[in-house]
N, C-alpha and C positions, 0 to 999 in steps of 0.2 A: 609488453602486455599491460602494465599498469597505466601507461599513457592511453592506450586504447580503452581501457576500462573507465578512465576518467572522462574520456570523450563520450562513451556510451552512457555513463551516469548523467553527465550534463545534458545530453540529448533527451534522456528520459525526463529530467526535471523540466525542460522546456515543453515537452509534450504534455506533461501533467497539467500545465497551465491552460491547456485547451479544454480539459475535461472537468476541472474543479475551479469554481469561482473564488475570488479572494475572501468572500464571506464564509467559505467552507461548504457550499452546497454543490451538487453535481450540475454540470451543463449538459442536460439530457439531449438536446439537439445535436451537439458535437459527438456525443457517445453513440447516438443512433446513426449519425452520418458515417461513422467508422464501421458500423455493423456490429458493435459490441452489445453485450447483454448487461443487465443490472439485476442483482438479487440482493437480499438482505439476510443478516443474522439478527434476531430480535434482541440483541444485547450488545453492550460495549465490551464486556469481558470475553476474552478468547482463550479458553482452556480446554484441556482434554481432547475430545474428538474434533471440536472446532479448530483448535490449534494444529492438530495433525492435518486436517483437510486443507487449511489455509497454507500451512508450510509446504504441503505437497504442490499446491497451485503455484506458490512463489518459486518453487524449485523446478518447474516444468522446463525451464531453459537450461537446466543443469548448473545453475549458479550455486556456489557454495554459501552465498550470503544474500540476504535481502536488505533493503534500506528503509529507514523511516525518516520522513521530513515533516516538520510542522507546516501547516498551511500558511500560517503567518510568515514564517521564514521564506517559504517558496515565493511569496509575492512581495516581500519587503526587504530581502537581502540580495545584494548583487551575487554573492556566492552562498546560496542557502546551505546551512549545516545539514548534513545527512549522517545518520548513525547506522553502522552495519550490525546485523545480527545473523547468526548462523541459520541457514535455511532448513530448519527442522522444528518440531513442536516445542522443543526446549527454547529455541531462539524466540519463537512467538511468545511463549510464556514469560521469558526473561524480560522482554521489552515492557511487560506490564508490572514488573516488580518495583519495589520502593525506590531503587536507585534511579529509575526513569520516570518517577511520578510526575514531574513537571511536564515532560513531553507527552506522557500518557494522558494527562488531563487536558491537553490541547487538542484542537482539531488537527489530525495528522494523517499521513498517507504512508502505507506500507507498499513497497514495490520492488521488483527486481529490474536491473538495468535494461533488459530487452523489452520491457513493458508489454508483456502479453496481457496484462491487466494490473489492477491495483485494488487495495483495500482502503476505503475512506472511513476513519474512525472519528466520530464526533467527540468534542470535548465534554459533552454531557452524556448522561446515561440515556442512550437511544439506540436505534438500529445502527448496525455497522453495514456499510455498503460494499458489495463486491462487484467490481466492474471489469469487463474485459472480454477477450475472445471466449467463445462457447466452452472450449476445453478448460480454460482457466476458471470460469465461473462454476461449471459443473464439478470440477475437482475441489474447489474451495468450499462447496456446500455438501460434499461427500456423495456425489452421484456419479 
């Protein structure tokens, strides 16, 4: 099972490169070609209801964990470092605590291995992008 999960995780990382540019912005044409939607949360901080909604979206595939990868590592490391967090509101909020400050202050992507969608968090205080299948996006924004 772990071997399959590693393959699934590596596959998801390769696919993410199709939708996010090395500079940290979305490749809208590729997202539209897949038939995915894009929505935003008007802040970088994800707490309370936002954390609950996003964790629900990341758990749509019944994964017990979601992963975070920095955009820099995704494009500059042969084996990008991914960090697992529990697929619940506490996991989303934990990712933003002081222990993860360096990763949290970078452009980073939150995703589950089946890649129904992903969350692109900018390194600066700005909109957080929610990208994916309709169910993923609507769940992540609480609809």
